[in-house]
Rosetta silent file (secondary structure, phi, psi, omega in degrees, C-alpha in Angstrom):
SEQUENCE: MALFKQGLTKLLRSYSLNICPCCGAKITVDLRVESCRDCGAFAVGPPLAQPDFVLPSYGRALAVGMGGAVLLIALLGGAVAALFERQPFSLEFWNVVAAAETAAWRLKWLALPLSLAALWAGRRVCLKVAREPARFAGLRMARAGFVMSTVVAVGITALIGVTVPARLHQRELAAQAAKNVVGYEVSQVLLEYQTQFASLPGAAEDLDKLPDRDGSVARVAALMESGRYEPEAAIAAIPKANAKPRGRRGSAVKTQLISSRDQIDNVSPEGLSFTNYKLVLPGADKKLGTEDDITLKDGIIMPNAPPALRNTLRPTTANNIAP
SCORE:     score description
SCORE:     0.000 S_00000001
   1 L     0.000  -42.078 -179.857   68.719  -16.131  -36.314 S_00000001
   2 H   -65.160  -38.839  178.667   66.033  -13.764  -35.116 S_00000001
   3 H   -65.283  -35.881  178.994   63.344  -15.705  -36.957 S_00000001
   4 H   -65.529  -41.567  179.320   64.555  -18.930  -35.345 S_00000001
   5 H   -65.036  -40.833  178.662   64.310  -17.431  -31.856 S_00000001
   6 H   -63.406  -42.020  178.496   60.789  -16.174  -32.525 S_00000001
   7 H   -64.937  -37.620  178.187   59.702  -19.587  -33.751 S_00000001
   8 H   -67.071  -38.907  178.907   61.249  -21.292  -30.725 S_00000001
   9 H   -63.263  -43.513  177.917   59.512  -18.883  -28.382 S_00000001
  10 H   -62.802  -37.442  179.916   56.133  -19.610  -30.001 S_00000001
  11 H   -66.780  -42.773  178.489   56.807  -23.310  -29.729 S_00000001
  12 H   -64.587  -38.257  178.548   57.677  -23.087  -26.053 S_00000001
  13 H   -66.236  -30.606  179.505   54.551  -21.023  -25.380 S_00000001
  14 H   -67.556  -23.813  179.544   52.450  -23.656  -27.108 S_00000001
  15 H   -89.861   -8.368 -177.445   53.632  -26.184  -24.517 S_00000001
  16 L   -72.308  132.309 -178.692   52.863  -23.949  -21.530 S_00000001
  17 L  -127.363  154.676  176.676   49.941  -25.249  -19.439 S_00000001
  18 L   -98.778  -32.552  178.495   48.095  -23.944  -16.428 S_00000001
  19 E  -127.900  155.913  179.386   46.754  -27.251  -15.135 S_00000001
  20 L   -75.686  125.418  179.154   48.063  -30.790  -15.377 S_00000001
  21 L   -68.946   -9.260 -178.408   46.179  -32.706  -18.091 S_00000001
  22 L   -92.856  -49.571 -177.104   46.599  -35.891  -16.046 S_00000001
  23 L  -113.544  -12.897  179.373   45.364  -34.960  -12.566 S_00000001
  24 L    83.920    7.255 -179.757   44.033  -31.431  -13.057 S_00000001
  25 L   -76.220  152.016  178.201   46.306  -29.840  -10.443 S_00000001
  26 E   -74.040  132.443 -177.123   47.512  -26.287  -10.925 S_00000001
  27 L  -125.399  152.709  177.675   51.094  -26.166  -12.220 S_00000001
  28 L  -126.980    8.661 -177.376   53.668  -23.403  -12.586 S_00000001
  29 L  -115.262  167.540  176.144   56.493  -25.395  -14.206 S_00000001
  30 L   -86.279  115.849 -175.843   57.217  -26.582  -17.729 S_00000001
  31 L   -68.406  -10.979  175.790   56.081  -30.205  -17.899 S_00000001
  32 L   -75.548  -23.345 -176.734   58.667  -30.883  -20.590 S_00000001
  33 L  -106.516  -46.668 -178.261   61.431  -30.330  -18.059 S_00000001
  34 L  -116.516  154.479  179.272   59.880  -31.038  -14.672 S_00000001
  35 L   -88.855  164.689  177.193   57.137  -33.429  -13.690 S_00000001
  36 L   -67.731  136.053 -177.295   53.884  -32.562  -12.016 S_00000001
  37 L   -71.806  -20.847 -177.964   54.326  -32.354   -8.255 S_00000001
  38 L   -90.094  -44.410 -175.311   51.016  -34.119   -7.595 S_00000001
  39 L  -118.763  -10.396  177.941   51.043  -37.036  -10.018 S_00000001
  40 L    78.563   17.850 -177.793   54.563  -36.966  -11.550 S_00000001
  41 L   -80.908  149.062  175.245   53.395  -36.726  -15.167 S_00000001
  42 L  -114.565  157.756  173.388   55.555  -35.308  -18.009 S_00000001
  43 L   -78.431  128.634 -176.986   54.497  -33.696  -21.268 S_00000001
  44 L  -108.388   -2.873 -179.094   54.936  -36.225  -24.044 S_00000001
  45 L  -175.606  176.506  179.689   53.893  -34.092  -27.011 S_00000001
  46 L   -71.104  161.067  177.410   52.368  -30.815  -28.147 S_00000001
  47 L   -62.633  158.255  179.287   48.765  -29.896  -27.176 S_00000001
  48 L   -65.477  144.012 -179.969   45.945  -31.168  -29.319 S_00000001
  49 L   -74.154  152.110  176.821   45.115  -29.024  -32.305 S_00000001
  50 L   -66.311  145.442  179.422   41.874  -27.076  -32.438 S_00000001
  51 L   -67.537  154.258 -179.843   39.095  -28.765  -34.422 S_00000001
  52 L   -68.647  -33.638 -179.092   38.439  -27.565  -37.932 S_00000001
  53 L  -126.621  126.070  178.309   34.750  -26.932  -37.232 S_00000001
  54 L  -112.925  122.753  179.975   33.374  -25.634  -33.905 S_00000001
  55 L   -71.272  138.498  178.381   29.621  -25.818  -33.398 S_00000001
  56 L   -68.649  155.527 -177.339   28.012  -22.590  -32.191 S_00000001
  57 E   -91.566  135.120  176.792   26.618  -22.444  -28.669 S_00000001
  58 L  -103.720   -3.963 -170.207   22.863  -22.280  -28.032 S_00000001
  59 H   -60.962  -48.533 -176.361   23.104  -22.109  -24.238 S_00000001
  60 H   -67.361  -44.204  179.116   22.911  -18.369  -23.677 S_00000001
  61 H   -64.370  -38.487  178.732   20.128  -17.768  -26.184 S_00000001
  62 H   -65.650  -38.629  179.091   18.170  -20.720  -24.794 S_00000001
  63 H   -64.316  -42.990  179.420   18.495  -19.379  -21.229 S_00000001
  64 H   -66.178  -43.569  179.728   17.195  -15.942  -22.254 S_00000001
  65 H   -64.229  -43.381  179.131   14.325  -17.405  -24.249 S_00000001
  66 H   -67.453  -36.492  177.834   13.275  -19.803  -21.485 S_00000001
  67 H   -63.262  -46.076  177.607   13.510  -17.065  -18.861 S_00000001
  68 H   -63.347  -38.674  179.609   11.200  -14.751  -20.780 S_00000001
  69 H   -66.584  -40.464  179.456    8.751  -17.596  -21.456 S_00000001
  70 H   -64.128  -41.743  178.909    8.621  -18.594  -17.773 S_00000001
  71 H   -64.146  -42.912  179.956    7.938  -15.014  -16.692 S_00000001
  72 H   -66.315  -40.464  178.092    5.175  -14.584  -19.255 S_00000001
  73 H   -65.080  -37.844  178.458    3.580  -17.914  -18.320 S_00000001
  74 H   -63.408  -42.298  179.199    3.694  -16.951  -14.627 S_00000001
  75 H   -66.537  -44.897  179.285    1.894  -13.655  -15.317 S_00000001
  76 H   -65.826  -39.818  177.767   -0.729  -15.278  -17.543 S_00000001
  77 H   -63.883  -40.652  176.309   -1.232  -18.121  -15.075 S_00000001
  78 H   -64.182  -38.364  178.128   -1.730  -15.675  -12.218 S_00000001
  79 H   -65.773  -40.650  178.811   -4.259  -13.715  -14.273 S_00000001
  80 H   -65.598  -41.924  178.639   -6.199  -16.896  -15.134 S_00000001
  81 H   -63.363  -42.702  177.931   -6.211  -17.987  -11.478 S_00000001
  82 H   -66.372  -31.605  178.624   -7.456  -14.565  -10.370 S_00000001
  83 H   -67.484  -38.965  178.433  -10.105  -14.669  -13.095 S_00000001
  84 H   -73.165  -23.622  178.152  -11.491  -17.972  -11.791 S_00000001
  85 H   -74.626  -25.321 -178.729  -11.478  -16.585   -8.239 S_00000001
  86 L   -74.349  133.347  179.340  -13.768  -13.727   -9.195 S_00000001
  87 L  -120.204  132.673   -2.558  -17.437  -14.479   -8.726 S_00000001
  88 L   -77.974  155.585 -178.718  -19.420  -14.638  -10.866 S_00000001
  89 L   -69.305  131.218 -179.287  -17.034  -15.873  -13.529 S_00000001
  90 L  -151.493  146.311  178.193  -17.085  -13.689  -16.623 S_00000001
  91 L  -103.511   24.223  176.219  -14.836  -13.117  -19.633 S_00000001
  92 L   -66.748  158.212 -172.801  -15.794   -9.489  -20.055 S_00000001
  93 H   -59.771  -50.714 -175.442  -12.988   -7.076  -20.872 S_00000001
  94 H   -70.642  -26.709  174.923  -12.934   -5.178  -17.587 S_00000001
  95 H   -68.490  -39.407  176.800  -13.245   -8.381  -15.599 S_00000001
  96 H   -66.919  -39.717  178.241  -10.159   -9.753  -17.368 S_00000001
  97 H   -63.468  -41.928  178.413   -8.319   -6.479  -16.751 S_00000001
  98 H   -63.393  -38.315  176.959   -9.191   -6.616  -13.048 S_00000001
  99 H   -66.043  -39.030  176.788   -7.882  -10.193  -12.864 S_00000001
 100 H   -65.184  -37.834  177.068   -4.636   -9.114  -14.549 S_00000001
 101 H   -64.110  -41.034  177.345   -4.284   -6.256  -12.059 S_00000001
 102 H   -62.353  -43.454  178.173   -4.724   -8.697   -9.185 S_00000001
 103 H   -63.336  -39.128  179.640   -2.064  -10.993  -10.651 S_00000001
 104 H   -64.020  -41.443  178.555    0.328   -8.060  -11.118 S_00000001
 105 H   -67.357  -33.831  178.768   -0.033   -7.026   -7.472 S_00000001
 106 H   -71.531  -32.026 -175.364    0.546  -10.596   -6.319 S_00000001
 107 L  -101.046    7.847 -172.042    3.684  -11.036   -8.437 S_00000001
 108 L   -64.399  -33.964 -177.980    5.144   -7.566   -8.020 S_00000001
 109 L   -85.250   -8.817 -179.334    7.861   -8.600   -5.548 S_00000001
 110 L  -114.880  -56.619 -174.607    8.912  -11.671   -7.563 S_00000001
 111 H   -72.042  -36.110 -177.501    8.162  -11.317  -11.255 S_00000001
 112 H   -66.609  -48.748  175.742    9.024   -7.622  -11.571 S_00000001
 113 H   -62.365  -38.632  179.289   12.614   -7.865  -10.233 S_00000001
 114 H   -66.111  -37.442  178.846   13.187  -11.054  -12.220 S_00000001
 115 H   -67.855  -37.193  176.719   11.892   -9.451  -15.409 S_00000001
 116 H   -65.526  -41.239  176.082   14.181   -6.459  -14.943 S_00000001
 117 H   -65.111  -38.284  177.881   17.142   -8.788  -14.421 S_00000001
 118 H   -66.175  -34.063  176.154   16.092  -10.771  -17.500 S_00000001
 119 H   -63.103  -45.863 -179.047   15.968   -7.541  -19.517 S_00000001
 120 H   -64.244  -46.746 -179.688   19.517   -6.641  -18.551 S_00000001
 121 H   -68.765  -38.863 -179.919   20.861  -10.160  -19.235 S_00000001
 122 H   -64.159  -37.990  178.798   18.848  -10.571  -22.450 S_00000001
 123 H   -64.312  -43.708  179.683   20.167   -7.336  -23.915 S_00000001
 124 H   -64.692  -41.202 -179.322   23.771   -8.377  -23.283 S_00000001
 125 H   -66.471  -41.910  179.432   23.200  -11.850  -24.743 S_00000001
 126 H   -61.545  -42.059  178.428   21.478  -10.474  -27.855 S_00000001
 127 H   -65.617  -40.668 -178.014   24.359   -8.096  -28.516 S_00000001
 128 H   -68.979  -41.240  179.394   26.976  -10.811  -27.990 S_00000001
 129 H   -66.682  -37.103  179.301   25.191  -13.329  -30.210 S_00000001
 130 H   -68.965  -32.161 -179.662   24.757  -10.701  -32.931 S_00000001
 131 H   -77.773  -32.487 -174.864   28.473   -9.772  -32.795 S_00000001
 132 L  -124.875   72.742 -178.901   29.805  -13.339  -32.836 S_00000001
 133 L   -68.143  -19.804  179.146   27.495  -15.481  -34.978 S_00000001
 134 L   -74.287  -29.905 -178.043   30.259  -18.070  -35.458 S_00000001
 135 L   -93.786  -31.859 -174.516   30.456  -18.833  -31.740 S_00000001
 136 E  -126.829  144.484  178.630   26.833  -18.330  -30.691 S_00000001
 137 L  -128.299  172.276  178.414   23.531  -19.225  -32.316 S_00000001
 138 L    87.780   37.090 -179.233   19.880  -18.667  -31.510 S_00000001
 139 H   -64.248  -39.965 -179.813   19.638  -14.922  -32.067 S_00000001
 140 H   -66.289  -37.938  177.197   15.908  -15.109  -32.793 S_00000001
 141 H   -65.391  -41.523  178.855   15.314  -17.139  -29.650 S_00000001
 142 H   -64.774  -41.623  178.526   17.258  -14.634  -27.561 S_00000001
 143 H   -65.853  -37.743  177.229   15.326  -11.733  -29.042 S_00000001
 144 H   -63.510  -43.042  176.294   12.020  -13.514  -28.408 S_00000001
 145 H   -63.436  -38.434  177.555   12.975  -14.027  -24.759 S_00000001
 146 H   -63.948  -41.394  178.960   14.012  -10.388  -24.497 S_00000001
 147 H   -64.643  -42.839  179.277   10.644   -9.287  -25.936 S_00000001
 148 H   -64.640  -39.550  176.184    8.704  -11.513  -23.519 S_00000001
 149 H   -63.799  -38.398  176.973   10.679  -10.154  -20.569 S_00000001
 150 H   -64.329  -42.030  179.171    9.923   -6.628  -21.770 S_00000001
 151 H   -61.424  -42.750 -179.363    6.207   -7.432  -22.040 S_00000001
 152 H   -66.131  -45.759 -178.341    6.152   -8.800  -18.483 S_00000001
 153 H   -64.398  -47.591  179.981    8.077   -5.854  -17.011 S_00000001
 154 H   -67.404  -39.439 -179.416    6.035   -3.200  -18.827 S_00000001
 155 H   -64.076  -46.580  179.864    2.765   -5.066  -18.224 S_00000001
 156 H   -63.814  -42.737  179.394    3.269   -5.442  -14.473 S_00000001
 157 H   -62.708  -43.001 -179.603    4.379   -1.811  -14.150 S_00000001
 158 H   -67.686  -43.287 -179.150    1.384   -0.549  -16.131 S_00000001
 159 H   -65.541  -35.649  176.268   -1.148   -2.744  -14.303 S_00000001
 160 H   -73.358  -39.341 -177.313    0.172   -1.625  -10.940 S_00000001
 161 H   -64.232  -38.671 -177.711    0.390    2.029  -12.009 S_00000001
 162 H   -72.760  -19.003 -179.833   -3.226    2.290  -13.143 S_00000001
 163 H   -96.898   -3.552 -179.108   -4.471    0.892   -9.821 S_00000001
 164 H   -61.454  -45.827  177.879   -2.391    3.160   -7.579 S_00000001
 165 H   -59.136  -41.646  179.004   -5.063    5.935   -7.374 S_00000001
 166 H   -65.727  -38.567  178.101   -7.762    3.390   -6.485 S_00000001
 167 H   -64.747  -41.396  177.838   -5.474    1.802   -3.887 S_00000001
 168 H   -64.733  -38.429  177.250   -4.747    5.189   -2.338 S_00000001
 169 H   -65.157  -40.858  176.954   -8.472    5.940   -2.251 S_00000001
 170 H   -64.539  -35.317  176.992   -9.147    2.625   -0.546 S_00000001
 171 H   -66.856  -39.246  176.123   -6.456    3.407    1.998 S_00000001
 172 H   -63.767  -40.339  177.928   -8.094    6.753    2.718 S_00000001
 173 H   -64.256  -38.857  178.213  -11.447    5.015    3.129 S_00000001
 174 H   -65.164  -41.504  177.925   -9.870    2.522    5.513 S_00000001
 175 H   -65.223  -39.396  177.931   -8.316    5.329    7.548 S_00000001
 176 H   -67.253  -37.264  177.629  -11.647    7.164    7.622 S_00000001
 177 H   -65.359  -40.587  176.264  -13.446    3.975    8.666 S_00000001
 178 H   -64.207  -34.699  176.888  -10.960    3.460   11.499 S_00000001
 179 H   -70.190  -36.978 -179.014  -11.564    7.055   12.535 S_00000001
 180 H   -72.075  -20.801  178.967  -15.342    6.611   12.409 S_00000001
 181 H   -58.257  -37.958  178.586  -15.173    3.599   14.710 S_00000001
 182 H   -62.355  -44.578  178.924  -14.548    5.990   17.595 S_00000001
 183 H   -64.974  -38.260  178.863  -17.635    7.997   16.703 S_00000001
 184 H   -65.320  -38.786  179.302  -19.765    4.871   16.371 S_00000001
 185 H   -66.644  -42.019  177.598  -18.711    3.651   19.800 S_00000001
 186 H   -62.809  -44.373 -179.737  -19.523    7.003   21.395 S_00000001
 187 H   -62.705  -38.048  179.879  -22.898    7.110   19.647 S_00000001
 188 H   -66.760  -42.949 -179.376  -23.736    3.594   20.816 S_00000001
 189 H   -66.199  -42.458  179.119  -22.906    4.320   24.462 S_00000001
 190 H   -65.924  -35.660  177.745  -24.896    7.566   24.464 S_00000001
 191 H   -67.431  -38.654  176.095  -27.836    5.802   22.851 S_00000001
 192 H   -63.057  -40.031  178.118  -27.746    3.103   25.534 S_00000001
 193 H   -64.761  -44.042 -179.702  -27.751    5.802   28.215 S_00000001
 194 H   -65.377  -36.211  178.935  -30.661    7.600   26.571 S_00000001
 195 H   -68.072  -36.167 -176.341  -32.610    4.346   26.235 S_00000001
 196 H   -82.724  -36.655 -174.168  -32.121    3.440   29.886 S_00000001
 197 H  -113.885    6.361  178.189  -32.578    6.859   31.508 S_00000001
 198 L    57.246   28.718  178.444  -34.775    8.629   28.899 S_00000001
 199 L  -165.985  151.457  172.919  -32.193   11.407   28.658 S_00000001
 200 L   -78.210  154.889  179.658  -28.715   12.009   27.391 S_00000001
 201 L   -67.122  145.129  176.815  -25.961   12.449   29.972 S_00000001
 202 L   -80.687  -23.739  178.897  -25.300   15.962   31.145 S_00000001
 203 L  -154.676  174.776 -178.167  -21.578   15.296   31.562 S_00000001
 204 H   -66.964  -28.775 -179.228  -19.083   12.490   31.237 S_00000001
 205 H   -65.551  -24.517 -179.360  -19.475   11.576   34.915 S_00000001
 206 H   -67.330  -19.410 -179.558  -23.091   10.544   34.306 S_00000001
 207 H   -70.573  -11.127  177.819  -21.907    7.565   32.269 S_00000001
 208 H   -65.247  -16.144  179.032  -20.822    5.863   35.498 S_00000001
 209 H   -72.709  -21.171 -178.074  -24.446    4.803   35.910 S_00000001
 210 L   -83.158  144.429  172.870  -24.129    2.434   32.966 S_00000001
 211 L   -71.319  135.202 -177.524  -22.700   -1.071   33.390 S_00000001
 212 L  -107.764   91.041 -176.442  -19.326   -1.338   31.699 S_00000001
 213 L   -82.791  -34.661 -175.776  -19.098   -4.903   30.412 S_00000001
 214 L  -121.029   10.149  179.233  -16.427   -4.423   27.731 S_00000001
 215 L    84.015    1.226 -177.993  -14.740   -1.181   28.778 S_00000001
 216 H   -69.673  -34.235 -179.620  -16.502    0.918   26.133 S_00000001
 217 H   -65.176  -42.618  178.663  -18.198    3.160   28.735 S_00000001
 218 H   -64.937  -39.344  178.697  -14.865    4.072   30.318 S_00000001
 219 H   -65.497  -42.561 -179.789  -13.360    4.806   26.899 S_00000001
 220 H   -66.766  -39.184  178.174  -16.277    7.014   25.903 S_00000001
 221 H   -62.695  -40.671  177.728  -16.162    8.878   29.207 S_00000001
 222 H   -66.047  -37.447  177.843  -12.443    9.566   28.720 S_00000001
 223 H   -66.560  -41.024  179.631  -13.109   10.789   25.171 S_00000001
 224 H   -64.879  -36.547  177.566  -15.894   13.097   26.334 S_00000001
 225 H   -68.001  -34.146  179.092  -13.625   14.606   28.990 S_00000001
 226 H   -81.872  -15.658 -179.146  -10.909   15.250   26.398 S_00000001
 227 L  -104.044 -158.471 -179.718  -13.404   16.672   23.887 S_00000001
 228 E  -123.937  107.626 -175.995  -16.162   19.278   23.935 S_00000001
 229 E  -105.690  126.486 -177.973  -19.583   17.892   24.871 S_00000001
 230 E  -129.455   94.285  175.898  -22.633   20.141   24.506 S_00000001
 231 E   -79.354  154.277  179.173  -25.975   18.562   25.479 S_00000001
 232 E  -129.051  142.702  178.925  -29.236   20.334   24.610 S_00000001
 233 E  -130.786  142.462  177.615  -32.610   20.179   26.312 S_00000001
 234 E   -97.858  118.158  178.817  -36.008   21.438   25.136 S_00000001
 235 E  -119.658  160.173  179.842  -37.912   23.316   27.851 S_00000001
 236 E   -87.232  130.101  176.573  -41.216   25.126   27.804 S_00000001
 237 E  -103.540  108.125 -178.541  -41.093   28.922   27.826 S_00000001
 238 L   -79.472  132.305 -178.778  -44.289   30.284   29.453 S_00000001
 239 L   -68.179  158.061  179.755  -45.312   33.734   28.095 S_00000001
 240 L   -70.600  163.520 -175.385  -45.393   36.761   30.358 S_00000001
 241 L   -69.278  -33.969 -178.895  -48.600   37.929   32.040 S_00000001
 242 L   -86.209    7.413  179.954  -48.858   41.210   30.054 S_00000001
 243 L   -74.307  145.413 -178.810  -48.383   39.417   26.730 S_00000001
 244 L   -71.406  135.739  179.255  -51.222   39.729   24.275 S_00000001
 245 L   -70.159  149.235  178.967  -53.288   36.574   23.891 S_00000001
 246 L  -102.854  175.605 -179.799  -53.206   34.812   20.583 S_00000001
 247 L   -70.560 -178.480 -178.054  -55.916   33.070   18.658 S_00000001
 248 L   -64.046  -31.540  179.817  -57.054   29.550   19.138 S_00000001
 249 L   -80.871  -16.181  179.918  -54.459   28.369   16.635 S_00000001
 250 L   -75.802  147.734 -179.123  -51.691   30.284   18.315 S_00000001
 251 L   -94.890  130.158  179.477  -49.590   28.475   20.838 S_00000001
 252 L   -84.523  -14.159 -178.659  -49.375   29.932   24.323 S_00000001
 253 L  -123.600  131.050  178.158  -46.304   27.850   25.173 S_00000001
 254 E  -114.373  150.376  176.265  -43.074   27.858   23.168 S_00000001
 255 E   -97.014  146.244 -177.431  -40.164   25.430   23.371 S_00000001
 256 E  -136.228  132.606  177.610  -36.621   26.683   23.812 S_00000001
 257 E   -87.455  129.605  175.326  -33.363   24.788   23.416 S_00000001
 258 E  -117.589  134.973 -177.756  -30.786   25.342   26.133 S_00000001
 259 L  -136.053  -25.799 -178.147  -27.277   24.122   25.657 S_00000001
 260 L   -75.259  157.735 -178.079  -24.840   26.389   27.497 S_00000001
 261 H   -64.619  -36.385  179.712  -23.732   25.546   31.010 S_00000001
 262 H   -65.869  -41.338  178.708  -25.171   28.771   32.421 S_00000001
 263 H   -65.418  -38.856 -179.131  -28.580   28.056   30.961 S_00000001
 264 H   -68.142  -38.932 -179.471  -28.562   24.516   32.294 S_00000001
 265 H   -67.717  -28.818 -178.812  -27.564   25.648   35.793 S_00000001
 266 L   -79.474   -9.129 -179.593  -30.404   28.180   35.881 S_00000001
 267 L  -102.601  142.535  178.507  -32.990   25.495   35.190 S_00000001
 268 L   -65.107  131.941 -176.906  -34.175   23.099   37.841 S_00000001
 269 L   -69.714  -14.185 -179.176  -32.710   19.661   37.188 S_00000001
 270 L   -70.936  124.213  179.045  -35.999   17.999   38.058 S_00000001
 271 L    78.802    2.959  179.203  -37.660   16.879   34.876 S_00000001
 272 L   -81.412  122.556 -177.011  -34.820   18.202   32.683 S_00000001
 273 L  -125.556  122.342  178.186  -34.198   15.766   29.816 S_00000001
 274 E   -82.927  126.098 -176.090  -31.412   16.205   27.305 S_00000001
 275 E  -111.899  -21.692 -178.829  -32.607   15.247   23.841 S_00000001
 276 E  -133.582  160.602  177.979  -29.825   16.465   21.560 S_00000001
 277 E  -156.123  160.092  171.871  -26.087   16.786   21.772 S_00000001
 278 E  -135.558  128.887 -176.356  -22.992   17.879   19.932 S_00000001
 279 E  -131.903  124.679  176.429  -19.638   16.314   20.671 S_00000001
 280 E  -111.399  119.661 -177.786  -16.291   17.330   19.206 S_00000001
 281 E  -110.559  144.800  176.129  -13.502   14.823   19.808 S_00000001
 282 L   -71.072  149.774 -179.508   -9.789   15.314   19.100 S_00000001
 283 L   -87.053 -146.636 -176.490   -8.300   13.306   16.268 S_00000001
 284 L   -66.586  -26.490 -179.651   -4.984   11.527   15.985 S_00000001
 285 L   -81.854   -2.892  177.751   -3.052   14.636   17.068 S_00000001
 286 L    61.917   28.089  179.568   -4.993   14.727   20.398 S_00000001
 287 L  -130.134  139.615  176.863   -5.769   18.428   19.893 S_00000001
 288 L   -84.026  151.658  177.694   -9.105   20.156   19.426 S_00000001
 289 L    86.084   15.323  178.472   -9.663   22.629   16.619 S_00000001
 290 L  -110.550  178.533 -173.815   -7.614   20.818   13.982 S_00000001
 291 L   -68.219  -27.991 -175.075   -8.559   19.182   10.700 S_00000001
 292 L   -92.676   15.322  177.348   -8.781   15.643   12.074 S_00000001
 293 L   -64.238  150.274  177.979  -11.371   16.414   14.758 S_00000001
 294 E  -108.508  118.735 -178.304  -14.392   14.101   14.960 S_00000001
 295 E  -110.439  122.089  177.741  -17.715   15.943   15.226 S_00000001
 296 E  -110.855  129.503  177.223  -20.828   14.045   16.339 S_00000001
 297 E  -126.435  100.721 -179.762  -24.261   15.628   16.046 S_00000001
 298 L    56.167   43.371  176.828  -26.995   13.437   17.537 S_00000001
 299 L    86.241   -2.132 -179.661  -25.139   10.264   16.569 S_00000001
 300 E  -105.962  131.083  178.238  -24.245   11.431   13.056 S_00000001
 301 E   -79.319  117.100 -176.508  -20.615   12.008   12.123 S_00000001
 302 E   -93.942  140.721  176.391  -20.444   15.458   10.583 S_00000001
 303 L   -70.515  145.758  178.226  -17.759   16.424    8.017 S_00000001
 304 L   -83.590  146.940  177.901  -15.292   19.061    9.132 S_00000001
 305 L   -71.297  145.980  176.253  -15.074   22.352    7.275 S_00000001
 306 L   -59.702  154.319 -178.788  -11.936   22.946    5.173 S_00000001
 307 H   -58.126  -39.608 -178.860   -9.251   25.069    6.865 S_00000001
 308 H   -64.821  -40.218  179.490   -9.756   27.988    4.439 S_00000001
 309 H   -75.350  -30.554 -179.172  -13.510   28.042    5.080 S_00000001
 310 H   -65.758  -35.239  179.392  -13.059   27.492    8.785 S_00000001
 311 H   -68.214  -26.964 -179.135  -11.042   30.676    9.121 S_00000001
 312 H   -85.286  -18.590 -178.731  -13.844   32.694    7.504 S_00000001
 313 L   -91.694   66.086  178.820  -16.589   31.273    9.712 S_00000001
 314 L   -94.111  143.096  179.757  -15.781   33.320   12.793 S_00000001
 315 L   -68.157  144.061  179.992  -18.510   34.143   15.307 S_00000001
 316 L   -85.764  122.331  178.763  -19.781   37.703   15.263 S_00000001
 317 L  -123.996 -179.596 -178.614  -19.171   39.535   18.530 S_00000001
 318 H   -69.510  -21.744 -177.733  -19.313   43.087   19.678 S_00000001
 319 H   -77.227  -27.626 -176.978  -15.626   43.539   19.002 S_00000001
 320 H  -109.421   17.660  174.346  -15.791   42.804   15.271 S_00000001
 321 L   -89.970  128.224 -178.566  -19.033   44.668   14.452 S_00000001
 322 L   -71.592  139.204  179.682  -18.347   47.770   12.377 S_00000001
 323 L   -68.566    0.000    0.000  -19.710   51.012   13.877 S_00000001
């Protein structure tokens, strides 16, 4: 009796369906007893038996293989396009490497995420195909796609990684060039003033004499007021009356550079011509005395001393001279 009940239960379960085979509607009743509510169909027999032979599926392995091939072709195509863009065209090793680096940077936001996703999906497909060879085929194709995806992911990462130091250096050069633009503009305005008036300006207010066609004079004047401007003038120092005369080759007149404000005020402004200057401008932090200051010496941008060396280069005064 118990065996009969078990067999009947299996038979009833074999007739249980989730959707109507006639209209495809979802059903919750036994079609042997009740009809489908949508189309009115009844079950007229048991479900069809499974076929004796089921062909294995190639779909998953084909998708992984095609995905890896597309990624590899995209990387190689980008490298070839970058190689033809380089002038002059050359097939030298480092030229090819540079073209591959350019392609990697261009495809980094598209090919790299896709290759990582292909790696994750390819690994799962390879494991599933290897575990169930009766249901799935194309293990070699799936592995080939997985290898190509790995080559693309590792290749793009390596090509980008080796160029990061050079990219950072180029960014530093760009930042330094943007910083030097300020110094070049100041040097140009001061040179125009010196060309027109045969002297450098004594202060920022003197730049008002120049015509300001593009606003550069006003910008330079504001920078000079915020910085430290030290003009220098060469004057003749006449020897004293009780000084001993020198030979014919000796010079009776010496030149002396004056740069401090007190020295300039003590000299008559008539005929005083500033020939040299030193200008220290604040950097991005808008503060003087920091590492990003811009120092101009007669139109030349001077490098700043390192902080450790700057602390040791203190001026000698009477307070720090040992007795």
